C-alpha positions in Angstrom: 26.4 166.2 55.0 29.4 164.0 54.6 27.1 160.9 54.3 25.1 162.6 51.5 28.3 163.4 49.7 29.4 159.8 49.7 25.9 158.4 48.7 25.7 160.8 45.7 29.1 160.1 44.2 28.7 158.8 40.6 31.9 156.8 40.8 33.1 154.9 43.8 36.2 156.1 45.7 39.2 154.0 44.5 41.9 155.5 46.8 41.2 156.6 50.4 43.5 158.3 52.7 43.0 158.7 56.4 42.1 162.2 57.5 44.3 163.9 60.0 42.6 163.7 63.4 42.9 166.6 65.8 42.6 165.7 69.5 39.5 167.3 70.9 40.9 167.4 74.3 44.4 168.7 73.7 44.9 170.4 77.0 43.4 167.9 79.5 42.6 164.2 79.7 40.8 162.0 82.2 44.1 161.8 84.1 44.1 165.5 84.8 40.6 166.1 86.2 39.4 165.9 89.8 37.3 162.8 90.0 36.0 163.8 93.5 34.0 166.7 92.0 33.0 165.0 88.8 29.2 164.5 88.7 27.8 161.0 87.8 25.3 162.6 85.5 28.2 163.3 83.1 29.4 159.7 82.9 28.5 157.4 79.9 29.1 153.7 79.9 28.8 152.0 76.5 30.1 148.9 74.6 31.0 148.5 70.9 29.4 145.3 69.5 29.3 143.9 66.0 29.9 140.9 63.9 33.5 139.8 63.5 35.6 142.1 61.2 33.1 144.9 61.1 35.6 147.4 62.5 35.1 147.5 66.3 38.8 147.7 67.2 39.4 150.3 64.5 36.6 152.5 65.8 38.1 152.2 69.4 41.5 153.3 68.0 40.0 156.4 66.4 38.0 157.3 69.5 41.2 157.1 71.6 43.1 159.3 69.1 40.2 161.8 68.9 40.0 162.4 72.6 43.8 162.6 73.0 44.2 159.3 75.0 46.9 158.1 72.6 49.1 159.8 70.0 47.9 159.9 66.4 50.2 157.6 64.4 49.9 155.3 61.5 50.9 152.3 63.7 47.7 152.6 65.9 46.1 149.2 65.1 44.2 147.2 67.7 45.5 149.3 70.5 43.3 147.7 73.1 44.1 144.2 71.9 47.1 143.2 74.1 47.4 139.5 73.3 49.8 138.2 70.6 47.1 135.9 69.3 44.8 138.9 68.8 47.5 140.7 66.8 48.2 137.7 64.6 44.6 136.7 63.9 43.3 140.2 63.7 40.4 139.4 66.1 39.4 140.5 69.6 39.5 137.6 72.1 39.0 139.4 75.4 36.9 142.5 76.0 39.0 145.6 76.9 37.8 148.8 78.4 39.1 152.4 78.5 38.0 155.6 80.2 38.4 158.8 78.2 37.4 162.5 78.6 35.2 164.0 75.9 34.1 167.7 75.6 30.6 168.2 74.3 29.2 171.7 74.0 31.8 173.1 76.5 31.1 170.4 79.1 33.4 167.5 80.0 32.1 163.9 80.0 33.7 160.7 81.0 33.1 157.9 78.5 33.8 154.4 79.7 34.1 152.4 76.5 34.3 148.6 76.1 35.6 146.9 72.9 34.1 143.5 72.7 34.8 140.3 70.6 32.8 139.7 67.5 33.0 135.9 67.2 30.2 133.7 68.5 32.7 131.6 70.6 33.4 134.7 72.7 29.8 135.9 73.2 30.2 135.4 77.0 32.6 138.4 76.9 29.8 140.5 75.3 27.2 139.3 77.8 29.1 140.3 80.9 30.3 143.6 79.3 26.7 144.7 78.6 25.8 144.3 82.3 28.1 147.2 83.1 26.7 149.5 80.4 23.7 151.7 79.7 24.1 151.7 75.9 25.7 150.0 72.9 27.1 151.1 69.6 25.8 148.4 67.1 28.3 148.5 64.3 27.4 147.2 60.8 29.7 146.9 57.8 28.4 148.9 54.8 29.6 146.2 52.4 28.5 143.0 54.2 25.4 144.4 55.8 23.6 142.8 58.8 25.3 139.5 59.7 24.3 136.7 62.1 26.2 138.0 65.1 24.7 141.4 64.5 21.3 140.0 65.1 22.4 138.2 68.2 24.1 141.3 69.7 21.0 143.4 69.0 18.7 141.1 70.9 21.2 140.7 73.7 21.3 144.5 74.2 17.5 144.7 73.8 17.0 142.1 76.5 19.2 144.2 78.9 17.1 147.3 78.1 20.1 149.3 76.8 20.1 152.3 74.5 21.1 151.0 71.0 22.9 153.3 68.6 22.9 151.8 65.1 26.1 152.8 63.1 27.1 151.9 59.6 30.9 151.6 59.2 33.3 151.5 56.2 31.3 153.9 54.0 34.6 154.9 52.3 35.0 151.5 50.5 34.0 151.2 46.8 31.4 148.5 47.4 29.6 150.3 50.3 25.8 150.3 50.2 24.7 152.4 53.3 21.2 152.9 51.9 20.7 149.1 51.5 22.1 148.5 55.0 19.6 151.0 56.4 16.7 149.1 54.9 18.0 145.9 56.5 18.2 147.6 59.9 14.6 148.9 59.4 13.4 145.5 58.4 15.0 143.5 61.2 15.1 145.9 64.1 12.6 148.7 63.3 15.4 151.3 63.4 14.4 154.5 61.6 16.7 155.4 58.8 17.3 158.9 60.1 18.6 157.4 63.4 21.4 155.5 61.7 24.8 157.1 61.6 27.2 156.6 58.7 31.0 156.6 59.6 34.4 155.5 58.4 36.4 154.4 61.5 39.5 154.0 59.4 39.3 157.5 57.9 37.9 159.1 61.1 34.8 160.3 59.2 31.7 160.8 61.5 33.4 159.6 64.7 32.9 163.0 66.4 29.2 162.9 65.5 29.0 159.4 67.0 30.5 160.5 70.3 28.0 163.4 70.3 25.2 160.9 69.9 26.6 158.7 72.7 26.5 161.7 75.1 23.0 162.7 73.9 21.3 159.3 73.9 23.0 157.0 76.4 21.7 157.6 79.9 24.0 158.1 82.9 24.4 155.3 85.4 21.8 155.3 88.2 23.3 155.7 91.7 22.4 156.6 95.3 25.5 158.9 95.4 28.4 159.1 97.8 26.2 158.9 100.9 25.0 155.4 100.1 26.7 152.3 101.3 29.6 151.1 99.1 28.5 148.8 96.3 30.8 147.6 93.6 29.8 145.5 90.5 32.5 143.1 89.3 32.3 142.4 85.5 35.9 141.3 84.6 39.1 140.1 86.2 42.6 138.9 85.1 45.7 137.8 86.8 49.1 139.6 86.9 52.1 137.7 88.1 53.3 140.7 90.2 50.1 142.3 91.4 47.9 139.2 91.7 44.2 139.4 90.7 43.1 142.6 89.1 39.3 143.2 89.1 37.4 145.6 86.8 34.5 147.1 88.8 31.8 149.7 88.5 31.2 151.9 91.6 27.4 151.9 91.9 27.1 153.6 95.3 29.5 155.1 97.8 33.3 155.8 97.4 36.0 153.3 96.9 39.3 154.5 98.5 42.6 152.9 99.4 42.6 154.4 102.9 41.8 151.7 105.4 39.2 150.1 103.2 38.3 146.5 103.2 35.6 145.0 100.8 33.6 141.8 101.2 32.3 139.5 98.4 28.6 138.8 98.4 29.2 135.5 96.6 32.0 134.0 98.8 31.8 136.1 101.9 35.6 136.6 101.9 37.2 139.9 102.9 39.9 141.7 100.9 42.0 144.7 101.7 42.1 147.4 99.0 45.7 148.0 97.8 45.2 150.2 94.7 42.4 151.6 92.6 42.5 153.5 89.3 41.3 154.1 85.8 42.2 152.4 82.5 43.1 155.2 80.1 43.7 152.7 78.4 46.9 152.2 80.4 46.5 151.8 84.2 46.3 155.2 86.0 46.2 154.9 89.9 43.8 157.2 91.6 43.2 158.1 95.3 39.5 157.0 95.0 36.7 156.1 92.7 33.3 157.7 93.0 29.7 156.8 92.0 29.2 155.8 88.4 32.9 155.5 87.6 34.5 152.3 86.2 38.0 151.3 87.2 40.3 148.6 88.3 40.7 147.3 91.9 43.8 145.5 93.2 43.2 143.8 96.5 44.6 141.0 98.6 42.8 138.5 96.5 45.3 135.7 95.8 43.8 133.8 92.8 41.5 134.9 90.0 39.2 131.9 90.7 37.9 133.8 93.8 36.7 136.6 91.5 33.1 135.6 90.5 31.9 137.5 87.5 28.7 139.4 88.4 29.7 139.6 92.1 28.8 142.5 94.4 31.4 143.9 96.8 30.5 146.0 99.8 32.3 147.7 102.7 33.1 145.6 105.8 30.3 145.6 108.4 28.0 147.3 105.9 26.2 144.5 103.9 24.0 145.4 100.9 21.7 143.5 98.6 23.5 142.0 95.5 23.1 144.0 92.3 22.6 141.2 89.8 24.1 137.9 88.8 25.7 136.7 85.6 25.4 133.1 84.6 28.8 131.4 84.5 30.1 130.4 81.1 28.9 126.9 80.1 31.4 124.9 78.0 30.0 123.8 74.6 33.0 121.8 73.4 35.4 119.4 75.2 38.9 118.2 74.2 41.7 116.3 75.7 45.0 118.2 76.2 48.2 116.1 76.7 51.9 117.0 76.8 53.7 116.1 73.6 56.6 114.9 75.7 55.5 113.1 78.9 58.4 114.6 80.8 56.9 118.1 80.5 53.8 117.2 82.5 54.6 119.5 85.4 55.4 122.4 83.2 52.2 122.0 81.3 50.2 121.9 84.5 51.7 125.2 85.7 51.0 126.7 82.2 47.3 125.6 82.3 46.8 126.9 85.8 48.2 130.3 84.9 46.3 130.6 81.6 43.0 129.5 83.2 43.4 132.3 85.7 43.1 134.8 82.8 40.3 132.8 81.1 37.8 131.7 83.7 35.4 130.4 81.0 37.6 127.3 80.6 36.7 124.2 82.7 39.5 121.8 83.5 39.7 118.2 85.0 42.3 115.5 85.0 42.1 112.4 82.8 44.4 109.6 81.7 44.8 107.9 78.4 46.6 104.6 77.8 48.0 105.8 74.5 48.8 109.5 75.4 49.4 109.2 79.1 48.2 111.7 81.8 46.5 114.9 80.6 43.5 117.1 81.1 39.9 117.4 79.8 39.2 121.0 79.0 35.8 122.6 78.3 35.7 125.5 75.8 33.0 127.8 74.4 33.7 126.7 70.9 36.3 125.4 68.4 37.9 128.8 67.8 38.1 129.3 71.6 39.9 126.0 71.8 42.4 127.0 69.0 43.1 130.4 70.6 43.7 128.8 74.0 46.2 126.2 72.7 47.9 128.9 70.6 48.3 131.0 73.7 49.8 127.9 75.5 52.5 127.7 72.8 53.2 131.4 72.5 53.1 132.5 76.2 54.4 129.4 77.9 56.3 127.5 75.1 54.2 124.4 75.8 54.0 121.7 73.1 50.7 119.9 73.5 48.5 117.3 71.7 44.9 118.3 71.5 42.3 115.6 70.6 39.3 116.1 68.3 36.6 118.2 70.0 33.5 116.5 71.4 30.3 117.8 73.1 28.7 116.9 76.4 25.7 114.5 76.5 23.2 113.9 79.3 22.2 110.3 80.3 19.2 109.7 82.5 19.6 106.4 84.4 16.8 103.9 85.0 15.0 104.0 88.2 15.4 100.4 88.9 18.7 98.6 89.4 21.4 98.0 92.0 23.9 100.6 90.9 24.5 103.7 93.0 23.6 106.0 90.1 20.1 104.7 89.8 17.7 107.5 88.8 20.4 110.1 88.4 21.2 112.4 85.4 24.8 112.1 84.3 26.7 114.6 82.1 29.2 112.7 79.9 31.8 114.5 77.8 34.2 111.5 77.3 33.1 108.4 75.4 35.0 106.2 78.0 32.3 107.3 80.6 29.4 106.2 78.3 26.6 104.1 79.9 25.0 101.3 77.9 21.3 100.8 77.2 20.9 98.2 79.9 21.2 101.0 82.5 20.3 104.1 80.7 16.6 105.2 80.3 17.2 108.1 77.9 20.1 109.8 76.0 20.0 113.6 75.4 22.3 115.7 73.2 22.8 119.4 73.3 20.9 121.5 70.7 21.6 125.0 69.4 19.4 127.5 67.5 21.4 128.5 64.5 21.0 131.7 62.5 22.2 131.9 58.9 22.1 135.1 56.9 22.9 134.6 53.2 21.9 135.7 49.7 18.6 134.4 48.3 20.2 132.4 45.4 21.9 130.0 47.8 18.7 128.9 49.6 18.5 125.4 48.1 22.2 124.6 48.9 21.8 125.9 52.4 18.7 123.8 53.1 20.3 120.7 51.7 23.4 121.2 54.0 21.2 121.9 57.1 19.0 118.8 56.5 22.1 116.7 56.0 23.3 117.9 59.5 20.0 116.8 61.1 18.7 120.4 61.3 15.0 121.2 61.9 13.8 124.3 60.0 12.3 127.0 62.3 11.9 130.1 60.1 12.9 131.8 56.8 12.5 135.5 56.6 13.4 138.1 53.9 15.7 140.8 55.2 15.5 142.6 51.9 15.1 141.7 48.2 18.4 139.8 48.1 19.1 138.4 51.6 17.5 135.8 53.8 17.4 135.2 57.6 17.3 131.4 58.1 16.9 129.7 61.5 17.5 126.0 62.1 17.6 123.9 65.3 20.8 121.8 65.1 22.4 119.2 67.3 25.6 120.9 68.5 27.7 117.9 67.5 26.7 118.5 63.8 27.8 122.2 63.7 30.7 122.4 66.1 33.6 121.3 63.7 33.4 121.9 60.0 29.8 123.1 59.4 30.8 126.7 58.9 33.5 125.8 56.4 31.0 123.8 54.3 28.4 126.7 54.6 31.0 129.1 53.3 31.8 126.7 50.5 28.2 126.3 49.3 27.5 130.0 49.5 30.7 131.2 47.9 31.7 132.8 51.2 28.7 135.1 51.5 26.9 133.4 54.4 27.4 134.2 58.1 26.5 131.8 60.9 25.7 132.3 64.6 24.2 129.9 67.2 22.9 130.1 70.8 22.2 127.4 73.3 18.8 125.7 73.0 19.0 123.1 75.8 19.0 119.3 75.4 16.8 117.0 73.4 16.2 113.3 73.5 18.1 111.5 70.8 19.0 108.0 69.6 22.7 107.9 70.4 25.2 105.0 70.2 28.8 104.4 71.2 31.0 103.5 68.3 34.0 101.3 69.2 37.0 100.5 67.2 38.6 97.0 67.4 41.9 95.8 66.2 41.8 92.0 65.9 39.0 91.9 68.5 40.7 94.2 71.0 38.8 97.5 71.7 40.8 100.7 71.5 39.1 103.0 74.0 40.8 106.2 72.8 39.2 105.9 69.4 35.6 105.4 70.7 33.1 108.1 69.7 29.4 109.0 70.3 27.3 109.1 67.2 23.6 109.4 66.2 22.0 106.2 64.9 21.4 107.7 61.4 25.1 108.5 61.0 26.6 105.2 62.3 27.3 103.6 59.0 29.0 106.6 57.4 31.0 107.3 60.6 32.1 103.7 60.9 33.4 103.6 57.3 35.3 106.8 57.7 37.0 105.7 60.9 38.2 102.3 59.6 39.3 103.9 56.3 41.4 106.4 58.3 42.8 103.6 60.5 43.8 101.5 57.5 45.8 104.4 56.0 47.5 105.4 59.2 48.4 102.0 60.8 51.7 100.4 59.6 51.7 96.8 58.4 52.6 94.0 60.7 53.9 90.5 60.4 50.4 89.2 60.6 46.9 90.3 59.3 45.1 93.1 61.2 41.3 93.3 61.2 40.0 96.8 61.8 36.4 96.8 62.9 33.9 99.5 63.9 31.3 98.0 66.2 28.2 99.0 68.1 27.6 96.6 70.8 28.2 93.2 69.1 27.3 94.4 65.6 30.0 95.1 63.1 29.2 98.3 61.1 32.4 98.5 59.0 35.6 96.5 58.4 39.0 96.9 56.7 41.9 94.5 56.6 45.6 95.3 56.6 47.5 92.4 54.9 50.5 90.9 56.6 54.1 91.5 55.5 55.1 88.3 53.7 58.3 86.8 52.6 58.4 85.0 49.2 59.1 81.5 50.6 58.6 80.0 47.1 61.5 82.0 45.6 63.9 79.1 46.0 61.7 76.6 44.1 62.5 76.3 40.4 60.0 74.1 38.8 59.2 70.7 40.2 56.0 69.5 41.7 53.4 72.0 42.9 53.0 70.1 46.2 56.4 71.5 47.2 55.3 75.1 46.9 51.9 74.4 48.6 53.8 72.8 51.6 56.0 76.0 52.0 52.9 78.3 51.8 51.1 76.1 54.3 53.9 76.3 56.8 54.1 80.1 56.4 50.3 80.4 57.0 50.6 78.4 60.2 53.4 80.5 61.4 51.4 83.7 60.7 48.5 82.2 62.6 50.6 81.5 65.7 52.2 85.0 65.5 48.7 86.6 65.4 47.7 84.5 68.5 50.6 85.7 70.6 51.6 89.0 69.0 50.4 92.4 70.2 49.5 95.3 67.9 51.6 98.2 69.1 50.3 101.6 67.9 52.9 104.3 67.9 52.0 107.6 69.7 52.5 109.5 66.5 49.8 107.4 64.8 47.4 108.0 67.7 48.1 111.8 67.4 47.3 111.7 63.6 44.0 109.9 64.2 42.8 111.7 67.3 43.6 115.2 66.1 41.9 115.0 62.7 
């Protein structure tokens, strides 16, 4: 009825005020019930998934208010987002869960809700969260419609055989078009229009009906009951400086209690003593035990978060069980060097990286050394935004000043079968240009590929195709979502889209396009190592890997940047970008010169020529013995752009 009212308004609503929300469970919450007698048939596990900025965290806030888990105040914004970077950027970086009690038709139900990130760089958080759920709430903005990450999340939930509840959010905004979005959902996902809910998470409109639909449609978790052997499914973990590793688990079978209980990991075989168990409501609430179907936290004698393998199965000591399922570990898509701005802070940065990696196990880390920047680390991230968030957390949480080099992608090199080197016939994974192998020893180069999905208005098709072909994209499909929007799929080299592709896509589409990508393996490619030389001396820190078709443009851009950043010396500097022995581009920086002819007033020209000749010979000797010293600040300007 409320949806019909909004769709039939002649004039859009200009001013919206949030409706007062009355807690549906004023008397009791999940903290007050007896978990031992709560049947698993009345438990619902679901995640909220959507494209970025479609209102996931706002919906989570309204649900928590509606069930009485938090007080209803105007300051409730991103309650589940606990990181400072999440508050500042307005995005969810890490999936957060909460267990709440909801009354439906006089019966109490426990709803275990997971608020997931919406950006493609954090899709791994969505992947592992869905493994602990039986249903998802697929949220779609009524103004923006179906976006690229919406498509990705739908098929991810579909592949896990989850119940999908399609929900249109932000129907209170003036530009809302819920009927148009329903047609998009029907065209893309075959979702019937009468199955789509229309809500306003900000105003609280339709949230109760959504929770009713969750209870009705999402199936309860399957379990063997309390009599079965203990089985715990681990789907998240983080590190606390006082309590150590905290694991988020789902009790599949048996009872998890703190009384003389020891659990064993199926992955590592290590044994841990259970210290505390409880629910996240969303604040931690200790409980005597957790029962089948319930989701809660587990504090044990686990010392480091690296021992917690996502997707692991825990079982009781001397009662082994078959593993439930496995989750593929996160695979880094982008690599960058991280160095201390002040070399004296190396130890402090090492401690900061170790602590932060404990809370973000999707980051890979290895030591590396640079002649220009000193000792540092090579970190692997899931994307550029992931890299930016990680470095911002380093500065905010640990006050660490770091230098981050430009991101690069990992390449595969298949070595030749013949030869005398130890790596003959092997396949190498190279993320640093300094480790590149020449064509004399390499049989094949492969670069990572991604399948990109672009959703944009029809009128921008020609500009999008031109941009994609310029980035070496291969067109896979173009489909009409409705009369005004297209679903475009291209196969891209990851190196072409990882940095500024999305910015250019937004520019050519006036900000209306959305972009998402997924891993598509590796593909053979004609790759070359581009070196930078200063007066014939190779600067290893400035070497890059580039496709043969982009060598000339890349070489010109590099030498032009070097010419603008390097200070002038007492002698000429030749800046060259080379591939093997071939010079692709060159720029010269003229020497600083003294006017040696200033003291000559008239007279024979031979006098001036003799002075200029002596100066030239001196410059030649200086160039022969002089070294080009590049300041660290100059390296930072070049490497971080």
